[in-house]
DONU-462626 format. One record per residue: residue number from 0; residue in one letter; x, y, z of N, C-alpha, C in turn. Coordinates in steps of 0.001 Angstrom, whole numbers, plus 500000, padded with zeros to 6 digits. Example, Ala and Ser with C-alpha at 12.3 -4.5 7.8 and 13.67 -1.06 7.14 Angstrom:
BEGIN
(0; 'a'; (513190; 494310; 507800); (512300; 495500; 507800); (513200; 496700; 507800));
(1; 's'; (512850; 497750; 507080); (513670; 498940; 507140); (512900; 500030; 507870));
***
This chain:
BEGIN
(0; 'm'; (500729; 498829; 499676); (499562; 500187; 500124); (501085; 501318; 499861));
(1; 'i'; (500578; 501997; 498933); (501603; 503562; 499138); (500825; 504268; 499865));
(2; 'v'; (501617; 505413; 500357); (500455; 506409; 501790); (500958; 507362; 500473));
(3; 'k'; (500147; 508165; 500356); (500142; 509460; 499450); (500722; 511067; 500556));
(4; 'r'; (501511; 511618; 500149); (502086; 512621; 501123); (501915; 513726; 500764));
(5; 'k'; (501372; 514989; 501653); (501532; 516134; 500655); (502936; 516952; 500527));
(6; 'k'; (502682; 517609; 499442); (504072; 518067; 499337); (504131; 519213; 500527));
(7; 'l'; (505405; 519342; 500924); (505769; 520753; 501871); (505799; 521883; 501000));
(8; 's'; (505638; 522921; 501916); (505274; 523954; 501463); (506665; 525169; 501802));
(9; 'l'; (507018; 525859; 500922); (507843; 526775; 501201); (508775; 526778; 502804));
(10; 'w'; (507743; 527448; 503349); (508097; 527872; 504351); (508686; 526741; 505609));
(11; 'e'; (507903; 525311; 505644); (508273; 524305; 505611); (509090; 523657; 505667));
(12; 'r'; (509459; 523983; 504220); (510943; 523591; 503901); (512320; 523977; 504165));
(13; 'l'; (511970; 525690; 504524); (512895; 526221; 505220); (513342; 525686; 506482));
(14; 'y'; (512710; 524885; 507169); (512969; 524136; 508774); (512845; 525749; 510167));
(15; 'l'; (512189; 526534; 508580); (512251; 527869; 509665); (511371; 527584; 511074));
(16; 'p'; (510317; 527171; 511049); (509066; 526603; 512397); (509955; 526041; 512998));
(17; 'a'; (510538; 525349; 512640); (511384; 524372; 513705); (512541; 524928; 514101));
(18; 'i'; (513761; 526070; 513469); (514604; 526031; 514216); (513741; 527982; 515442));
(19; 'i'; (512923; 528072; 514957); (512681; 529092; 516286); (511826; 528453; 517230));
(20; 'g'; (511047; 527298; 516713); (510569; 526519; 518183); (511927; 526253; 519293));
(21; 'g'; (512961; 525681; 518783); (514130; 525488; 518881); (514843; 526798; 520179));
(22; 'f'; (514866; 527902; 519416); (515379; 528810; 520089); (514147; 529276; 521041));
(23; 'l'; (512636; 529279; 521023); (511756; 529395; 522151); (512471; 528614; 523085));
(24; 'v'; (512668; 527447; 522857); (512798; 526455; 524594); (513903; 527357; 524825));
(25; 't'; (515226; 527109; 524261); (516342; 527929; 524916); (515779; 528977; 525243));
(26; 'v'; (515037; 530308; 525276); (514992; 531485; 525960); (514059; 530868; 526931));
(27; 'r'; (513419; 529980; 527058); (512258; 529759; 528047); (513510; 529333; 529141));
(28; 'h'; (514371; 528373; 528849); (514950; 527961; 529983); (516288; 528836; 530599));
(29; 'f'; (516329; 529863; 529662); (517545; 531118; 530335); (517516; 531753; 531336));
(30; 'f'; (515753; 531907; 531217); (515413; 532982; 533049); (515044; 531691; 533659));
(31; 'r'; (514887; 530200; 533669); (514424; 529974; 534732); (515245; 529173; 535915));
(32; 'k'; (514321; 529653; 537341); (515846; 529613; 538479); (516671; 528299; 537817));
(33; 'k'; (517986; 528701; 538337); (519266; 527800; 538170); (518894; 526751; 539128));
(34; 'v'; (519109; 525713; 538515); (518911; 524455; 539653); (520243; 523179; 539798));
(35; 't'; (521952; 524017; 539107); (522612; 523143; 538986); (523351; 523444; 540606));
(36; 'm'; (524040; 522786; 541262); (524805; 523010; 542589); (526122; 523148; 541974));
(37; 'q'; (526692; 524324; 543127); (527973; 523738; 543158); (528834; 522536; 544064));
(38; 'y'; (529243; 521592; 542960); (529634; 520311; 544199); (530335; 520173; 545389));
(39; 'p'; (531347; 520793; 545000); (532381; 520429; 546461); (532163; 521639; 547798));
(40; 'e'; (531533; 522926; 547036); (531257; 524066; 548085); (529747; 523550; 548549));
(41; 'e'; (528769; 523276; 547386); (527297; 523025; 548347); (527466; 521747; 548370));
(42; 'k'; (526635; 521182; 549203); (526284; 519469; 549339); (524822; 519477; 550039));
(43; 'w'; (524657; 517914; 549358); (523078; 518337; 549826); (522874; 518152; 550660));
(44; 'v'; (521618; 518518; 551732); (521352; 517944; 553064); (520848; 516370; 553266));
(45; 'v'; (521804; 515872; 554261); (520794; 513959; 554059); (519931; 513857; 555025));
(46; 'p'; (518970; 513377; 554451); (517496; 513348; 555260); (517704; 512151; 556261));
(47; 'p'; (517237; 512719; 556955); (517357; 511533; 558318); (516222; 510238; 557740));
(48; 'g'; (517369; 509510; 558444); (517771; 507981; 558324); (517834; 506989; 556747));
(49; 'y'; (519446; 508282; 556505); (519372; 507943; 555027); (520688; 506625; 555524));
(50; 'r'; (521084; 505838; 554983); (521914; 504978; 555424); (523668; 505406; 554578));
(51; 'g'; (523984; 505370; 554796); (525334; 506062; 554656); (526745; 504865; 554466));
(52; 'a'; (528166; 505369; 554547); (528509; 503711; 554691); (529058; 503521; 556124));
(53; 'p'; (529357; 501989; 556121); (529183; 501053; 557470); (531212; 501822; 558120));
(54; 'y'; (530769; 502418; 559630); (532231; 502387; 559792); (531799; 502167; 561350));
(55; 'l'; (533661; 501479; 562145); (533593; 501087; 563186); (533693; 502123; 564146));
(56; 'v'; (533119; 501890; 565707); (533242; 502701; 566381); (534178; 502587; 567539));
(57; 'k'; (534839; 503282; 568596); (535731; 502713; 569526); (534740; 503114; 570762));
(58; 'd'; (535117; 502417; 571898); (534172; 503418; 573380); (534965; 504552; 574108));
(59; 'q'; (534681; 504323; 575295); (534774; 505756; 576015); (536448; 505874; 575874));
(60; 's'; (536516; 504272; 576468); (537986; 504210; 577000); (539269; 504405; 575733));
(61; 'g'; (538828; 503982; 574270); (539414; 504035; 572992); (539438; 502719; 572675));
(62; 'r'; (539084; 501709; 573127); (539267; 500394; 572344); (538177; 500237; 571646));
(63; 't'; (538644; 499226; 570566); (537666; 499180; 569431); (536221; 498464; 569823));
(64; 'k'; (534990; 498205; 569990); (534205; 497488; 570321); (533451; 496457; 569762));
(65; 'c'; (534244; 495916; 568469); (534017; 494892; 568141); (534423; 493641; 569103));
(66; 'v'; (533604; 492573; 568869); (534198; 491552; 570061); (534811; 490258; 568503));
(67; 's'; (534653; 490621; 567218); (534541; 489536; 566256); (533814; 488845; 566508));
(68; 'c'; (532753; 488865; 566569); (530919; 487784; 566124); (530491; 487390; 564786));
(69; 'q'; (531176; 488165; 563887); (531217; 487564; 562389); (530046; 488025; 561682));
(70; 'l'; (528828; 488223; 563044); (528051; 488036; 562319); (527010; 489147; 561354));
(71; 'c'; (528138; 490598; 561356); (528041; 491065; 560298); (528653; 490644; 559211));
(72; 'e'; (529696; 489958; 559125); (530376; 488991; 557831); (529526; 488373; 557337));
(73; 'f'; (529096; 487348; 558244); (527565; 486391; 557550); (526134; 487376; 557072));
(74; 'v'; (525361; 488623; 557025); (524705; 488739; 557219); (525348; 489966; 555431));
(75; 'c'; (526091; 490207; 555734); (526380; 491066; 554436); (525964; 490343; 553104));
(76; 'p'; (525226; 491593; 552416); (524241; 490618; 550760); (525793; 490748; 549749));
(77; 'p'; (526238; 491320; 550118); (527020; 491397; 548965); (528655; 490788; 549660));
(78; 'k'; (528873; 490468; 550434); (529976; 489883; 551057); (531360; 490858; 550900));
(79; 'a'; (531066; 492096; 551158); (531722; 493348; 552078); (532823; 493682; 553222));
(80; 'i'; (532098; 492557; 553552); (532992; 492640; 555185); (533938; 491628; 555103));
(81; 'r'; (534891; 491722; 555466); (535735; 490691; 555883); (536158; 490613; 557516));
(82; 'i'; (536183; 489935; 557856); (537206; 489951; 559330); (537502; 488304; 559904));
(83; 't'; (539112; 488833; 560633); (540235; 488115; 560796); (539958; 487671; 562117));
(84; 'p'; (538886; 487477; 563010); (539700; 486633; 564268); (540953; 486812; 564952));
(85; 'p'; (540756; 486588; 566397); (541983; 486319; 566572); (542821; 485700; 567064));
(86; 'g'; (542512; 484743; 567009); (542868; 483312; 567098); (542929; 482648; 568321));
(87; 'p'; (543666; 481888; 568741); (543442; 481375; 570246); (544474; 482314; 571559));
(88; 'd'; (544734; 482919; 570687); (545910; 483730; 572008); (545487; 484937; 571457));
(89; 'g'; (544243; 485638; 571036); (543709; 486612; 571396); (543218; 487563; 572912));
(90; 'a'; (542644; 488579; 572255); (543684; 489636; 573549); (542615; 489126; 574824));
(91; 'p'; (543435; 489182; 575851); (542967; 489030; 577546); (541805; 489788; 577798));
(92; 'n'; (541255; 489623; 578695); (540222; 490377; 578717); (540142; 491083; 579228));
(93; 'a'; (539745; 492197; 578419); (539961; 493770; 578151); (538590; 494676; 578018));
(94; 'g'; (538052; 494476; 579585); (536354; 495024; 579548); (536042; 494099; 578349));
(95; 'n'; (535472; 494880; 578294); (533654; 494938; 577338); (534164; 493656; 575883));
(96; 'v'; (535484; 494170; 575749); (535504; 493223; 574491); (536781; 492469; 574740));
(97; 'e'; (535940; 491262; 574345); (536699; 489159; 574763); (537737; 489748; 573297));
(98; 'k'; (537748; 489948; 572457); (538272; 489107; 571490); (538438; 490201; 570159));
(99; 'e'; (539027; 491376; 569978); (539184; 492000; 568900); (539631; 491898; 568059));
(100; 'p'; (538847; 491864; 566898); (539339; 491348; 565602); (541165; 491496; 565213));
(101; 'r'; (541985; 490912; 564516); (542973; 490867; 564175); (542663; 491682; 562984));
(102; 'e'; (541772; 491765; 561770); (541790; 492263; 560614); (539954; 492374; 560368));
(103; 'f'; (539762; 493740; 560164); (538450; 493861; 559382); (538711; 494651; 558911));
(104; 'e'; (538051; 494434; 557280); (538323; 494857; 556116); (536481; 495353; 555121));
(105; 'i'; (536632; 496560; 555050); (535113; 496472; 554216); (535377; 497021; 552945));
(106; 'n'; (534582; 496235; 552120); (535160; 497020; 550527); (534053; 497817; 550147));
(107; 'm'; (534592; 499186; 550322); (533230; 500159; 549587); (533060; 499816; 548009));
(108; 'l'; (533533; 499508; 547335); (533288; 499383; 546410); (531854; 497639; 546009));
(109; 'r'; (532147; 497446; 546983); (530800; 495925; 547195); (529781; 496614; 547733));
(110; 'c'; (530011; 497422; 549014); (528867; 497495; 550045); (528062; 498968; 549050));
(111; 'i'; (526889; 497833; 549100); (525377; 498282; 548716); (524734; 499089; 550252));
(112; 'f'; (525109; 499665; 550745); (524736; 500533; 552176); (523626; 499724; 552590));
(113; 'c'; (523001; 498715; 552686); (522095; 498055; 553273); (522010; 498030; 554988));
(114; 'g'; (522673; 498454; 555263); (522373; 498872; 557072); (522202; 497562; 558093));
(115; 'y'; (522335; 496095; 557402); (521956; 495342; 558051); (523538; 494512; 558544));
(116; 'c'; (524655; 495163; 558352); (525733; 495055; 559015); (525503; 496072; 560812));
(117; 'q'; (524657; 496849; 560547); (524405; 497520; 561971); (523244; 497288; 562509));
(118; 'e'; (522392; 496547; 561889); (521458; 495726; 562756); (521837; 495092; 563477));
(119; 'v'; (522464; 494146; 562551); (522983; 492935; 563492); (523775; 492864; 564964));
(120; 'c'; (524646; 493706; 564574); (525557; 494160; 565892); (525207; 493894; 567058));
(121; 'p'; (526123; 493147; 567984); (525297; 493482; 569187); (526040; 494092; 569721));
(122; 'e'; (527031; 494342; 569787); (527732; 495413; 570588); (527827; 496927; 569892));
(123; 'e'; (526907; 497148; 568699); (526761; 498402; 568608); (528315; 499180; 568000));
(124; 'a'; (529456; 498424; 567216); (530550; 498462; 566957); (530544; 499136; 565432));
(125; 'i'; (529116; 498891; 565105); (529110; 499062; 563542); (528203; 500356; 563439));
(126; 'f'; (528354; 501500; 562500); (527744; 502747; 562533); (527631; 503162; 560891));
(127; 'l'; (526416; 503541; 560460); (526325; 504167; 559251); (526405; 505734; 559824));
(128; 'm'; (527139; 506418; 558640); (527699; 507514; 558586); (526702; 508323; 557780));
(129; 'q'; (526654; 509354; 558051); (525985; 510388; 556946); (526459; 510985; 556050));
(130; 'd'; (527003; 510760; 554919); (528411; 510958; 553749); (527578; 510013; 553129));
(131; 'y'; (527976; 510622; 551954); (527654; 509833; 550364); (528674; 510140; 549499));
(132; 's'; (529937; 511120; 549663); (530710; 511085; 549227); (532281; 510224; 549256));
(133; 'l'; (532386; 509028; 548269); (533705; 507654; 549284); (534236; 507920; 547361));
(134; 'n'; (535468; 507999; 547378); (536669; 508677; 546497); (537701; 508130; 546724));
(135; 'g'; (538320; 507310; 545761); (539286; 507005; 545904); (540132; 506946; 544697));
(136; 's'; (541938; 506488; 544269); (541969; 506620; 542954); (542050; 505495; 542820));
(137; 's'; (542144; 504156; 543366); (542899; 502879; 542890); (541573; 502118; 543904));
(138; 'r'; (541493; 500682; 543429); (540717; 499740; 543679); (540805; 499623; 545196));
(139; 'e'; (542249; 499811; 545939); (543193; 499420; 547131); (542789; 500322; 548177));
(140; 'e'; (542106; 501270; 547238); (541793; 502630; 547990); (540279; 502787; 548856));
(141; 'm'; (539911; 501686; 547636); (538377; 501546; 548621); (538227; 500298; 549079));
(142; 'i'; (539100; 499252; 549574); (538733; 498815; 551247); (539696; 499585; 552108));
(143; 'y'; (538356; 499595; 553124); (539214; 500351; 554206); (539373; 499363; 555180));
(144; 'n'; (540551; 499427; 556194); (541124; 498656; 556962); (540637; 499191; 558281));
(145; 'k'; (541150; 498467; 559678); (540400; 498741; 560634); (540819; 499306; 561299));
(146; 'e'; (541967; 500009; 561064); (542175; 501410; 561522); (541308; 503117; 560542));
(147; 'k'; (541580; 502337; 559786); (540648; 503256; 558519); (539296; 503488; 559552));
(148; 'l'; (538534; 502253; 559660); (537206; 502218; 560010); (536955; 502486; 561622));
(149; 'l'; (538031; 502698; 561971); (537562; 503333; 563368); (538336; 504929; 563414));
(150; 'a'; (538953; 504930; 562416); (539248; 506408; 562969); (538575; 507369; 562103));
(151; 'l'; (537819; 506776; 561128); (536605; 507459; 560069); (535384; 508083; 561519));
(152; 'g'; (535143; 506809; 561856); (534160; 506172; 563180); (534206; 506925; 564339));
(153; 'g'; (535259; 507030; 564874); (535542; 507888; 565961); (534816; 507204; 567258));
(154; 'v'; (534398; 507858; 568525); (534560; 507272; 569690); (532763; 507811; 569673));
(155; 'h'; (531869; 506639; 570134); (530623; 506809; 570569); (530873; 506860; 572075));
(156; 'q'; (529826; 507601; 572621); (529508; 508318; 573488); (528886; 506851; 574709));
(157; 'd'; (528306; 506400; 573772); (526927; 506220; 574921); (527432; 504563; 575240));
(158; 'p'; (526999; 504303; 576689); (527848; 503219; 577527); (527119; 501518; 577357));
(159; 'i'; (525148; 502484; 577166); (524201; 501382; 577153); (524175; 500529; 575889));
(160; 'r'; (524303; 499260; 575555); (524502; 498713; 574689); (522950; 498446; 574165));
(161; 'k'; (522410; 497812; 572950); (521246; 498024; 572335); (520257; 496561; 573066));
(162; 'w'; (520937; 495284; 573157); (520019; 494670; 574146); (519638; 494843; 575418));
(163; 'q'; (520566; 495947; 576023); (520464; 496539; 577329); (518900; 497165; 577518));
(164; 'h'; (518398; 498181; 575944); (517445; 499017; 575617); (516348; 498628; 575662));
(165; 'k'; (516385; 497546; 574721); (515421; 496351; 574494); (515169; 496109; 576018));
(166; 'a'; (515676; 495696; 576479); (515700; 494818; 577554); (515105; 495613; 578997));
(167; 'd'; (515257; 496992; 579015); (514263; 498372; 579694); (513201; 499143; 578881));
(168; 'e'; (513173; 498584; 577773); (511857; 498731; 577003); (511154; 497577; 577254));
(169; 'a'; (511361; 496641; 577351); (510515; 495704; 577954); (509592; 495691; 579262));
(170; 'k'; (510987; 495675; 580246); (510690; 496346; 581203); (509546; 497377; 581779));
(171; 'd'; (509363; 498185; 581021); (508535; 499574; 580883); (507228; 499151; 580329));
(172; 'q'; (506927; 498333; 579438); (506091; 497684; 579046); (505537; 496503; 579679));
(173; 'g'; (505856; 495834; 580877); (505525; 494772; 581724); (505800; 493847; 581046));
(174; 'v'; (506385; 493253; 580262); (506793; 491748; 579472); (507749; 491437; 579866));
(175; 'a'; (508340; 489990; 580073); (509470; 489728; 580354); (510130; 489458; 579121));
(176; 'p'; (511565; 489775; 578882); (512930; 490040; 578061); (512812; 488814; 577465));
***
């Protein structure tokens, strides 16, 4: 089947309506409010509940709160966390920390920022920070070791652990923990 098309007029063949329409769109955008953010100087305000990068924290005495239970490593969907336990000659009873991990690494290239590691940690040793700008010049720089994670995480001031919070809430509601 052959479709008959009408011939274009001289005005349509000159493409002037299309060019004028393009200029009108440009002029409309020229006078609109600017939406571009100057990134390094201006940063987004992170909403509450934002799940950023996971970091390790220390307690008030400067010791790492991680007890090498490896729950975070087990629950991590992309397997971004790798923990090496201290072995049989682990740290002698150092307060709350029975066995500090020999190595603790998080591969930030693999991390999907799901927050499971923070939820499962019984000692509240992992916290998600409010950052979204992770950068490095090589893949090796994006594998954070224990020292870097502790330096970025800082000191957590709360001496009460989450299982104590749950027991206190249950006691307030009159439910046996």
